[in-house]
VOPAGU-2260 file (C-alpha; in pm, 1 decimal, decimal comma):
REM VOPAGU-2260
SITE   aa  ch    i         X         Y         Z
SITE  MET   A    0       0,0       0,0       0,0
SITE  ARG   A    1     286,4     233,4      78,2
SITE  PHE   A    2     441,9     155,5    -262,9
SITE  ALA   A    3     109,3     213,6    -442,2
SITE  SER   A    4      65,8     547,3    -267,5
SITE  LYS   A    5     409,2     662,5    -381,0
SITE  SER   A    6     330,8     549,9    -737,1
SITE  LEU   A    7       7,5     743,1    -741,3
SITE  MET   A    8     183,6    1053,3    -611,5
SITE  GLY   A    9     444,6    1018,8    -885,2
SITE  TRP   A   10     181,5     989,3   -1155,2
SITE  ALA   A   11      -3,4    1289,9   -1014,2
SITE  SER   A   12     314,5    1500,7   -1018,0
SITE  ALA   A   13     383,0    1395,8   -1376,7
SITE  LEU   A   14      30,9    1490,2   -1483,1
SITE  VAL   A   15      62,8    1834,6   -1321,1
SITE  PHE   A   16     400,2    1886,5   -1492,7
SITE  PHE   A   17     271,6    1794,5   -1839,9
SITE  ALA   A   18     -47,6    1996,4   -1789,3
SITE  GLY   A   19     168,5    2296,0   -1711,8
SITE  LEU   A   20     367,8    2238,6   -2029,3
SITE  ALA   A   21      46,4    2211,9   -2230,5
SITE  GLY   A   22     -86,2    2534,3   -2079,4
SITE  PHE   A   23     241,3    2709,3   -2160,1
SITE  ALA   A   24     230,0    2583,0   -2518,0
SITE  CYS   A   25    -131,3    2696,3   -2560,0
SITE  ARG   A   26     -64,4    3047,8   -2443,5
SITE  SER   A   27     -31,3    3280,0   -2740,6
SITE  PRO   A   28     299,4    3465,7   -2726,6
SITE  THR   A   29     287,9    3843,4   -2693,8
SITE  PRO   A   30     343,1    3988,9   -3041,8
SITE  ALA   A   31     671,9    4170,7   -3089,7
SITE  LEU   A   32     648,9    4547,9   -3115,5
SITE  PHE   A   33     878,1    4762,2   -3325,6
SITE  THR   A   34     978,3    5125,0   -3364,8
SITE  LEU   A   35     969,5    5305,8   -3697,7
SITE  GLN   A   36    1211,2    5595,5   -3728,3
SITE  GLY   A   37    1236,7    5859,8   -3993,3
SITE  LYS   A   38    1282,9    6219,3   -4096,3
SITE  VAL   A   39    1043,0    6473,2   -4243,1
SITE  ALA   A   40    1205,9    6689,1   -4511,8
SITE  ASP   A   41    1103,0    6952,1   -4765,5
SITE  ASP   A   42    1161,0    6936,3   -5142,4
SITE  ASP   A   43    1527,0    7032,0   -5090,2
SITE  GLY   A   44    1584,5    6767,3   -4823,0
SITE  ALA   A   45    1601,7    7019,4   -4537,2
SITE  PRO   A   46    1445,1    6905,6   -4206,6
SITE  VAL   A   47    1088,2    7012,5   -4130,2
SITE  PRO   A   48    1000,0    7048,4   -3760,5
SITE  GLN   A   49     654,7    7018,1   -3600,3
SITE  ALA   A   50     524,6    6783,2   -3869,0
SITE  VAL   A   51     252,7    6545,6   -3751,6
SITE  ILE   A   52     285,1    6180,5   -3858,9
SITE  PHE   A   53      -1,4    5933,0   -3826,5
SITE  ALA   A   54      19,1    5557,4   -3882,5
SITE  TRP   A   55    -256,5    5295,0   -3898,1
SITE  PRO   A   56    -272,3    4933,8   -4025,2
SITE  ALA   A   57    -284,4    4941,2   -4405,8
SITE  GLY   A   58    -617,4    4848,1   -4559,7
SITE  GLN   A   59    -808,3    4899,2   -4234,3
SITE  ASP   A   60   -1017,9    5182,8   -4096,6
SITE  ARG   A   61    -851,7    5443,8   -3881,4
SITE  THR   A   62    -981,0    5333,6   -3544,4
SITE  ARG   A   63    -627,1    5253,7   -3427,3
SITE  VAL   A   64    -393,7    5544,5   -3497,1
SITE  VAL   A   65     -38,6    5595,5   -3371,9
SITE  GLU   A   66      89,0    5953,9   -3370,0
SITE  ALA   A   67     430,6    6121,5   -3362,8
SITE  ARG   A   68     568,0    6470,1   -3423,6
SITE  SER   A   69     899,2    6568,0   -3574,6
SITE  GLY   A   70    1156,2    6757,7   -3368,4
SITE  ASP   A   71    1361,9    7057,9   -3468,5
SITE  ASP   A   72    1587,9    6823,7   -3667,6
SITE  GLY   A   73    1290,3    6674,8   -3854,7
SITE  GLN   A   74    1335,9    6336,2   -3685,1
SITE  PHE   A   75    1035,6    6135,2   -3564,5
SITE  LEU   A   76     972,7    5800,9   -3396,2
SITE  LEU   A   77     659,5    5585,4   -3414,5
SITE  ALA   A   78     671,5    5339,3   -3126,0
SITE  ASN   A   79     497,7    5011,3   -3036,8
SITE  LEU   A   80     400,9    4902,2   -3389,7
SITE  PRO   A   81     328,5    4533,3   -3454,1
SITE  ALA   A   82     494,9    4382,2   -3760,5
SITE  GLY   A   83     305,3    4422,3   -4085,5
SITE  ALA   A   84     197,4    4677,3   -4343,7
SITE  TRP   A   85     112,1    5027,4   -4224,8
SITE  ALA   A   86     -22,2    5341,7   -4388,3
SITE  LEU   A   87     137,3    5675,0   -4300,4
SITE  MET   A   88      15,3    6031,4   -4338,6
SITE  VAL   A   89     238,8    6333,6   -4281,5
SITE  GLU   A   90     159,5    6703,3   -4277,2
SITE  ALA   A   91     350,5    7006,5   -4154,4
SITE  PRO   A   92     226,7    7363,1   -4096,7
SITE  GLY   A   93     244,7    7552,7   -4425,6
SITE  PHE   A   94     337,7    7246,1   -4633,0
SITE  GLY   A   95     128,4    7001,1   -4829,3
SITE  ALA   A   96      16,0    6665,8   -4688,5
SITE  ARG   A   97     132,6    6328,0   -4812,1
SITE  GLN   A   98      17,4    5970,0   -4758,7
SITE  VAL   A   99     252,5    5673,1   -4793,5
SITE  ASP   A  100      96,6    5327,8   -4822,9
SITE  PRO   A  101     211,4    5061,6   -4750,1
SITE  VAL   A  102     514,7    5084,7   -4522,5
SITE  THR   A  103     656,7    4758,3   -4389,4
SITE  VAL   A  104     732,2    4727,5   -4017,0
SITE  PRO   A  105    1002,7    4647,8   -3915,0
SITE  GLY   A  106    1192,9    4840,9   -4176,1
SITE  ARG   A  107    1469,7    5088,7   -4244,4
SITE  PRO   A  108    1442,8    5457,0   -4141,1
SITE  LEU   A  109    1219,9    5660,4   -4372,8
SITE  VAL   A  110    1249,5    6002,4   -4530,7
SITE  LEU   A  111     901,9    6153,6   -4569,6
SITE  ARG   A  112     901,7    6455,0   -4800,7
SITE  VAL   A  113     636,5    6725,2   -4783,0
SITE  GLN   A  114     570,6    6955,0   -5075,2
SITE  GLY   A  115     728,5    7297,0   -5050,7
SITE  GLU   A  116    1049,6    7471,1   -4955,3
SITE  GLY   A  117    1123,3    7549,6   -4592,7
SITE  ARG   A  118    1219,7    7906,5   -4505,3
SITE  THR   A  119    1438,5    8049,9   -4232,3
SITE  MET   A  120    1312,1    8334,5   -4014,8
SITE  GLY   A  121    1571,6    8508,3   -3801,7
SITE  GLY   A  122    1668,7    8842,3   -3663,9
SITE  LEU   A  123    1835,7    9045,7   -3394,2
SITE  VAL   A  124    1738,6    9130,8   -3035,6
SITE  LEU   A  125    1845,6    9478,5   -2922,4
SITE  ARG   A  126    1826,4    9704,9   -2619,4
SITE  LEU   A  127    1673,7   10050,0   -2648,1
SITE  ASP   A  128    2023,1   10194,2   -2699,0
SITE  GLY   A  129    2081,7    9960,1   -2994,1
SITE  ALA   A  130    2318,3    9719,1   -2816,7
SITE  PRO   A  131    2266,0    9348,2   -2901,0
SITE  VAL   A  132    2127,6    9121,1   -2627,4
SITE  GLY   A  133    2271,2    8774,9   -2581,3
SITE  SER   A  134    2085,4    8487,0   -2411,2
SITE  ALA   A  135    1749,4    8649,5   -2482,2
SITE  ARG   A  136    1449,4    8419,4   -2518,7
SITE  VAL   A  137    1267,2    8441,5   -2853,0
SITE  ILE   A  138     924,2    8287,0   -2913,8
SITE  LEU   A  139     787,3    8208,0   -3260,1
SITE  ASN   A  140     415,3    8141,8   -3283,5
SITE  GLY   A  141     131,7    8173,6   -3529,6
SITE  PRO   A  142    -225,1    8063,4   -3608,3
SITE  GLY   A  143    -108,5    7755,2   -3799,3
SITE  LEU   A  144     153,1    7625,9   -3555,7
SITE  PRO   A  145      56,0    7345,5   -3317,1
SITE  ALA   A  146     288,4    7487,1   -3050,8
SITE  ALA   A  147     526,3    7775,8   -3002,1
SITE  ARG   A  148     890,3    7736,5   -3101,0
SITE  ARG   A  149    1168,0    7884,3   -2891,8
SITE  ALA   A  150    1523,7    8000,1   -2951,7
SITE  THR   A  151    1798,0    8174,4   -2755,3
SITE  THR   A  152    2009,3    8452,8   -2900,7
SITE  ASP   A  153    2384,4    8411,5   -2934,3
SITE  GLY   A  154    2644,4    8659,7   -2813,5
SITE  ARG   A  155    2570,9    8887,6   -3108,8
SITE  GLY   A  156    2198,6    8892,3   -3028,6
SITE  THR   A  157    2102,0    8687,8   -3335,8
SITE  PHE   A  158    1855,3    8398,5   -3363,9
SITE  ALA   A  159    1703,3    8181,2   -3638,4
SITE  PHE   A  160    1406,7    7945,5   -3686,9
SITE  ARG   A  161    1443,8    7704,0   -3978,3
SITE  GLY   A  162    1207,9    7476,5   -4167,7
SITE  LEU   A  163     907,2    7710,2   -4179,7
SITE  GLY   A  164     629,1    7662,1   -4433,4
SITE  GLN   A  165     384,5    7921,3   -4558,7
SITE  GLY   A  166     177,2    8113,5   -4308,7
SITE  LYS   A  167     157,2    8405,1   -4070,3
SITE  PHE   A  168     410,0    8414,0   -3787,2
SITE  ALA   A  169     472,3    8630,6   -3481,2
SITE  LEU   A  170     803,1    8685,0   -3299,2
SITE  ARG   A  171     858,3    8822,0   -2949,6
SITE  ALA   A  172    1173,0    8844,3   -2734,6
SITE  SER   A  173    1230,9    8884,2   -2360,7
SITE  ALA   A  174    1523,8    8906,8   -2122,8
SITE  ALA   A  175    1592,4    9038,4   -1770,9
SITE  GLY   A  176    1248,0    9184,6   -1704,5
SITE  GLN   A  177    1214,7    9338,5   -2049,7
SITE  ALA   A  178    1019,9    9231,0   -2357,5
SITE  SER   A  179     962,3    9338,2   -2716,5
SITE  VAL   A  180     629,4    9389,4   -2884,5
SITE  ALA   A  181     534,1    9108,2   -3121,4
SITE  VAL   A  182     652,9    9144,6   -3479,7
SITE  THR   A  183     439,0    8975,3   -3746,0
SITE  LEU   A  184     578,7    8830,3   -4069,6
SITE  THR   A  185     396,9    8645,8   -4349,0
SITE  VAL   A  186     545,8    8378,6   -4575,2
SITE  ASP   A  187     358,3    8284,8   -4894,3
SITE  ALA   A  188     438,3    8128,1   -5229,7
SITE  ALA   A  189     580,7    8457,9   -5360,8
SITE  THR   A  190     805,7    8514,8   -5058,7
SITE  GLY   A  191    1174,3    8486,0   -5135,3
SITE  TRP   A  192    1434,8    8580,2   -4879,7
SITE  VAL   A  193    1277,9    8667,0   -4545,0
SITE  PRO   A  194    1435,1    8988,0   -4408,4
SITE  PRO   A  195    1565,2    8969,1   -4049,7
SITE  ALA   A  196    1338,4    9094,9   -3773,7
SITE  ARG   A  197    1451,3    9355,6   -3522,0
SITE  LEU   A  198    1311,0    9292,5   -3173,9
SITE  VAL   A  199    1375,4    9584,5   -2937,0
SITE  LEU   A  200    1344,2    9520,0   -2564,3
SITE  ALA   A  201    1167,4    9766,4   -2334,1
SITE  PRO   A  202    1046,2    9758,4   -1970,0
SITE  ALA   A  203     776,7    9491,9   -1928,2
SITE  GLY   A  204     551,1    9341,7   -1663,3
SITE  LEU   A  205     482,3    9001,9   -1505,1
SITE  VAL   A  206     150,3    8827,8   -1440,9
SITE  LYS   A  207     131,2    8607,6   -1132,1
SITE  GLY   A  208    -146,5    8409,0    -974,8
SITE  ARG   A  209    -283,6    8085,4    -834,5
SITE  VAL   A  210    -516,7    7823,7    -981,4
SITE  THR   A  211    -761,5    7647,9    -747,1
SITE  ASP   A  212   -1072,7    7435,2    -767,1
SITE  GLY   A  213   -1416,2    7533,1    -639,0
SITE  SER   A  214   -1313,8    7442,7    -282,0
SITE  GLY   A  215    -999,1    7653,1    -284,1
SITE  HIS   A  216    -758,0    7359,5    -324,7
SITE  ALA   A  217    -454,2    7417,6    -543,5
SITE  LEU   A  218    -447,3    7259,9    -890,4
SITE  PRO   A  219     -83,9    7164,3    -956,0
SITE  GLY   A  220       2,7    7126,8   -1323,9
SITE  ALA   A  221    -287,5    7342,8   -1441,3
SITE  GLU   A  222    -200,6    7512,5   -1769,0
SITE  VAL   A  223    -232,8    7889,9   -1780,9
SITE  GLU   A  224    -231,6    8082,3   -2107,2
SITE  ILE   A  225    -216,4    8456,8   -2167,6
SITE  LEU   A  226    -322,7    8622,2   -2490,0
SITE  ALA   A  227    -301,1    8987,0   -2591,9
SITE  THR   A  228    -623,8    9162,4   -2693,4
SITE  PRO   A  229    -640,5    9224,2   -2978,7
SITE  SER   A  230    -443,6    8909,1   -3043,1
SITE  ASP   A  231     -79,6    8937,4   -3146,3
SITE  ASP   A  232     -72,2    8563,6   -3239,5
SITE  CYS   A  233     189,6    8508,8   -2971,3
SITE  PRO   A  234      25,7    8362,7   -2657,7
SITE  GLU   A  235     241,5    8236,4   -2373,1
SITE  LEU   A  236     193,1    7932,2   -2149,7
SITE  ALA   A  237     289,6    7840,6   -1795,2
SITE  SER   A  238     219,4    7543,4   -1566,0
SITE  ALA   A  239     108,0    7585,9   -1206,1
SITE  ASP   A  240     350,8    7454,8    -944,3
SITE  SER   A  241     266,5    7225,4    -651,3
SITE  GLY   A  242      90,8    7513,8    -476,2
SITE  GLY   A  243    -105,3    7614,9    -787,3
SITE  ARG   A  244     113,6    7924,8    -840,1
SITE  PHE   A  245     222,0    8048,8   -1183,4
SITE  VAL   A  246     420,5    8333,5   -1340,6
SITE  LEU   A  247     385,1    8460,5   -1697,8
SITE  GLY   A  248     611,1    8706,6   -1873,9
SITE  PRO   A  249     780,6    8943,3   -1894,2
SITE  LEU   A  250     527,2    9085,1   -2138,3
SITE  PRO   A  251     492,6    9429,1   -2298,7
SITE  PRO   A  252     229,3    9661,2   -2148,3
SITE  GLY   A  253    -123,6    9619,7   -2283,0
SITE  ARG   A  254    -454,8    9440,6   -2242,5
SITE  TYR   A  255    -458,2    9063,7   -2198,3
SITE  GLN   A  256    -689,8    8771,2   -2136,1
SITE  VAL   A  257    -576,6    8492,3   -1902,8
SITE  PHE   A  258    -715,8    8140,0   -1940,5
SITE  ALA   A  259    -665,5    7832,3   -1722,7
SITE  ARG   A  260    -737,6    7465,1   -1784,6
SITE  ALA   A  261    -685,8    7134,8   -1606,5
SITE  PRO   A  262    -805,1    6778,8   -1680,0
SITE  GLY   A  263   -1151,4    6716,3   -1538,3
SITE  PHE   A  264   -1222,3    7085,2   -1483,2
SITE  ALA   A  265   -1418,3    7331,1   -1693,8
SITE  SER   A  266   -1262,8    7652,8   -1822,1
SITE  PRO   A  267   -1468,9    7956,5   -1722,4
SITE  ALA   A  268   -1462,1    8294,5   -1891,6
SITE  PRO   A  269   -1110,9    8442,3   -1911,5
SITE  SER   A  270    -980,3    8702,1   -1669,4
SITE  GLU   A  271    -915,1    9034,0   -1842,1
SITE  ILE   A  272    -627,0    9250,3   -1719,4
SITE  ARG   A  273    -436,9    9561,7   -1816,0
SITE  LEU   A  274     -61,9    9514,5   -1771,9
SITE  SER   A  275     195,9    9787,8   -1719,2
SITE  ASP   A  276     572,1    9775,2   -1672,2
SITE  SER   A  277     535,9    9878,1   -1306,8
SITE  THR   A  278     265,6    9635,7   -1189,5
SITE  ALA   A  279     247,4    9259,4   -1140,2
SITE  PRO   A  280    -118,1    9151,4   -1114,3
SITE  ASP   A  281    -181,5    8862,6    -874,2
SITE  LEU   A  282    -474,4    8666,4   -1014,5
SITE  ALA   A  283    -699,4    8411,5    -844,9
SITE  LEU   A  284    -822,2    8166,3   -1109,2
SITE  PHE   A  285   -1099,3    7924,3   -1006,6
SITE  LEU   A  286   -1178,8    7613,8   -1213,5
SITE  PRO   A  287   -1509,7    7435,5   -1140,5
SITE  LYS   A  288   -1543,9    7062,9   -1184,0
SITE  ALA   A  289   -1644,4    6983,3   -1542,7
SITE  ALA   A  290   -1994,7    6853,2   -1603,7
SITE  GLN   A  291   -2119,5    6623,0   -1877,3
SITE  VAL   A  292   -2443,6    6550,6   -2057,0
SITE  ALA   A  293   -2525,2    6204,5   -2191,8
SITE  GLY   A  294   -2820,5    6050,6   -2370,0
SITE  ARG   A  295   -2949,2    5844,9   -2659,2
SITE  VAL   A  296   -3102,7    5940,2   -2993,9
SITE  VAL   A  297   -3351,5    5701,1   -3154,8
SITE  ASP   A  298   -3571,7    5678,5   -3461,6
SITE  GLU   A  299   -3950,3    5650,8   -3466,2
SITE  ARG   A  300   -3925,9    5278,3   -3378,9
SITE  GLY   A  301   -3694,8    5333,2   -3081,5
SITE  THR   A  302   -3381,8    5208,1   -3261,4
SITE  GLY   A  303   -3059,6    5396,7   -3189,9
SITE  LEU   A  304   -2946,7    5643,8   -3457,9
SITE  ALA   A  305   -2575,6    5664,1   -3534,7
SITE  GLY   A  306   -2401,2    5974,4   -3665,9
SITE  VAL   A  307   -2631,7    6231,4   -3506,9
SITE  THR   A  308   -2457,5    6555,5   -3401,6
SITE  ALA   A  309   -2543,5    6665,0   -3047,3
SITE  THR   A  310   -2440,1    7017,6   -2947,9
SITE  VAL   A  311   -2463,1    7195,7   -2613,5
SITE  PHE   A  312   -2483,0    7576,8   -2606,6
SITE  ALA   A  313   -2476,4    7810,0   -2309,6
SITE  ALA   A  314   -2818,1    7966,9   -2255,9
SITE  ALA   A  315   -2733,9    8336,6   -2219,0
SITE  VAL   A  316   -2944,7    8626,4   -2336,6
SITE  GLY   A  317   -2860,2    8672,9   -2701,7
SITE  VAL   A  318   -2532,1    8484,4   -2668,6
SITE  ASP   A  319   -2435,2    8124,2   -2731,7
SITE  ASP   A  320   -2101,9    8100,7   -2555,6
SITE  LEU   A  321   -1929,4    7814,3   -2380,3
SITE  SER   A  322   -1587,8    7941,8   -2282,9
SITE  VAL   A  323   -1308,8    7794,2   -2493,2
SITE  LEU   A  324    -935,2    7844,9   -2501,0
SITE  PRO   A  325    -753,4    7996,3   -2798,1
SITE  ARG   A  326    -595,3    7714,9   -2996,7
SITE  SER   A  327    -477,5    7647,2   -3346,7
SITE  LEU   A  328    -717,5    7443,5   -3555,4
SITE  PRO   A  329    -597,1    7089,4   -3630,1
SITE  MET   A  330    -424,1    7039,8   -3961,8
SITE  ALA   A  331    -607,3    6855,6   -4239,1
SITE  ALA   A  332    -418,5    6531,8   -4179,5
SITE  GLU   A  333    -494,2    6546,4   -3809,3
SITE  ALA   A  334    -862,0    6609,2   -3872,5
SITE  ALA   A  335    -873,2    6327,9   -4128,7
SITE  VAL   A  336    -744,4    6050,0   -3905,7
SITE  LEU   A  337    -854,6    6140,7   -3555,6
SITE  PRO   A  338   -1198,0    6050,3   -3419,0
SITE  ALA   A  339   -1429,1    6347,8   -3390,0
SITE  ASP   A  340   -1422,9    6344,7   -3010,3
SITE  LYS   A  341   -1041,6    6371,2   -3013,7
SITE  LEU   A  342   -1022,0    6684,2   -3224,0
SITE  LEU   A  343    -956,9    7020,1   -3067,7
SITE  ARG   A  344   -1270,0    7217,3   -3131,3
SITE  GLN   A  345   -1234,1    7591,9   -3156,5
SITE  SER   A  346   -1599,5    7687,1   -3135,8
SITE  LEU   A  347   -1857,5    7839,5   -2905,0
SITE  SER   A  348   -2009,6    7502,9   -2815,6
SITE  ARG   A  349   -1939,0    7145,3   -2715,3
SITE  THR   A  350   -2025,3    6872,4   -2963,8
SITE  ALA   A  351   -2038,9    6492,1   -2979,3
SITE  THR   A  352   -2158,5    6237,1   -3235,8
SITE  THR   A  353   -2377,5    5938,5   -3150,6
SITE  ASP   A  354   -2228,9    5589,4   -3173,5
SITE  ALA   A  355   -2382,0    5280,8   -3336,9
SITE  ALA   A  356   -2629,7    5247,6   -3047,3
SITE  GLY   A  357   -2731,6    5613,0   -3071,3
SITE  ARG   A  358   -2555,7    5711,1   -2749,5
SITE  PHE   A  359   -2354,3    6030,1   -2694,2
SITE  VAL   A  360   -2158,7    6196,2   -2415,0
SITE  ILE   A  361   -2066,1    6565,7   -2418,4
SITE  VAL   A  362   -1788,6    6644,2   -2170,4
SITE  ASP   A  363   -1593,1    6941,2   -2030,1
SITE  LEU   A  364   -1901,4    7154,9   -1970,5
SITE  PRO   A  365   -1888,0    7448,5   -1728,1
SITE  PRO   A  366   -2173,0    7483,7   -1479,0
SITE  GLY   A  367   -2463,7    7707,5   -1579,8
SITE  ARG   A  368   -2775,2    7722,5   -1795,2
SITE  CYS   A  369   -2750,6    7529,4   -2121,9
SITE  ARG   A  370   -2959,7    7407,1   -2409,7
SITE  ILE   A  371   -2894,1    7113,8   -2641,5
SITE  GLU   A  372   -2966,8    7050,8   -3008,2
SITE  TRP   A  373   -2958,9    6732,1   -3218,7
SITE  VAL   A  374   -2910,9    6743,6   -3597,2
SITE  CYS   A  375   -2913,9    6456,6   -3848,2
SITE  ASP   A  376   -2939,7    6440,2   -4227,6
SITE  ASN   A  377   -3291,3    6364,3   -4357,3
SITE  ARG   A  378   -3443,8    6394,2   -4010,5
SITE  SER   A  379   -3601,0    6678,9   -3821,2
SITE  ALA   A  380   -3383,4    6853,0   -3564,8
SITE  ALA   A  381   -3468,3    6847,4   -3194,5
SITE  ARG   A  382   -3396,3    7091,8   -2912,3
SITE  ARG   A  383   -3423,9    7084,9   -2534,6
SITE  GLY   A  384   -3365,2    7340,7   -2264,7
SITE  PRO   A  385   -3268,2    7561,4   -2119,2
SITE  PHE   A  386   -3167,8    7354,6   -1815,5
SITE  LEU   A  387   -2920,9    7404,5   -1532,8
SITE  ILE   A  388   -2599,6    7203,4   -1497,8
SITE  ASP   A  389   -2414,2    7199,8   -1166,4
SITE  ALA   A  390   -2035,8    7172,6   -1133,5
SITE  GLY   A  391   -1927,4    6810,5   -1174,8
SITE  GLN   A  392   -2280,3    6690,1   -1258,8
SITE  HIS   A  393   -2330,3    6394,5   -1493,4
SITE  LEU   A  394   -2670,3    6464,7   -1646,1
SITE  GLN   A  395   -2847,9    6171,7   -1814,7
SITE  LEU   A  396   -3120,8    6282,2   -2055,9
SITE  ALA   A  397   -3423,3    6081,4   -2164,5
SITE  ASP   A  398   -3419,7    5932,5   -2515,1
SITE  VAL   A  399   -3470,9    6180,0   -2798,1
SITE  ALA   A  400   -3661,7    6067,8   -3110,9
SITE  LEU   A  401   -3586,4    6221,7   -3451,5
SITE  THR   A  402   -3855,4    6175,7   -3715,4
SITE  PRO   A  403   -3786,1    6152,2   -4090,8
SITE  LEU   A  404   -3826,1    6468,0   -4296,6
SITE  ARG   A  405   -4118,3    6455,7   -4538,5
SITE  SER   A  406   -4031,8    6476,5   -4905,1
SITE  ALA   A  407   -4199,2    6733,4   -5130,6
SITE  THR   A  408   -4406,9    6452,2   -5290,1
SITE  ASP   A  409   -4526,8    6330,1   -4950,4
SITE  ALA   A  410   -4612,5    6684,1   -4842,1
SITE  ALA   A  411   -4816,3    6746,0   -5159,7
SITE  ALA   A  412   -5000,7    6419,1   -5113,2
SITE  GLY   A  413   -5073,1    6498,9   -4748,4
SITE  ARG   A  414   -4879,2    6198,6   -4625,6
């Protein structure tokens, strides 16, 4: 009996061992992921910075998109791509877009050329007495740029930004509590050599403040943006520190709007200030918790309707205005491949599109009185409101039915 017991235990151990091997063999291995490197260049082969590169599996819809942006040297890196054929789209501000299909992963580094010739925009930073200023900070911005570019002057006070496409650009310099006014330059197809800009520093002011939530708690990492009014196309950004504090500038005297934003919080109306070279306003910026509105749109039989546009407007007297931050519109390539709810919307509303089940969610809403509208091709529009949304509220609406529009024939026949 003792021998039989040992035999049974041996057989049991063997079965467990082989079962483990079988389970290991049945497990599907994790697919290898690769990195695709490359460079974005213009027609002359010069690097193009700030290009956006999108990749998605070739021959498939664009539900899975990987994104990268080129650096100042034009280099980009698309990470975590499974092996196979991929489609790529590249576009840079002021250049044409290009799609490359297919691209094999893994593969050799690519050179993606965009149509056009990059230009160089440079200049000189001076003091009021005409002396050059070294180590000055220069910002290049413009309506078509996804983000500001920065440079530092050399010992002779000179700077340069390379790889620029067509468009309108603004330059501003600052150093040691002084700043220049923004200088605007335009590059178009007829532009040849771009003359150097002269940025003259003068006494400037700082803008300080603190960003908190509705309870007075600091919001570390909140992004604060300041924009001249009228706009000089050269906004500046700062991030709040661990105590919610921020500093912007130095900036030339004038009128400005200050915006703040943080994930999960709504952006209220901007604070308007007048800045001088002898004052440093200390602002208190409050961000309420963002609200959202959700619901479902159906047809006359109660079946969910896909592709319906739902839009929330603020319900103010004579004004439809949900506060938004100044941003560049997405480039055509970006708009083409990103889902609608991922696009940056520069509008006076918040919008969402219903999914296959007819459901929608509209997020990042500030508290206040709102109304909502639903629009769909070949169906009558619907409206509700005004209604009140509280800070942080998740409002679930009852189903909304959209009826088919009657054709002219049906209307004449009384159907």
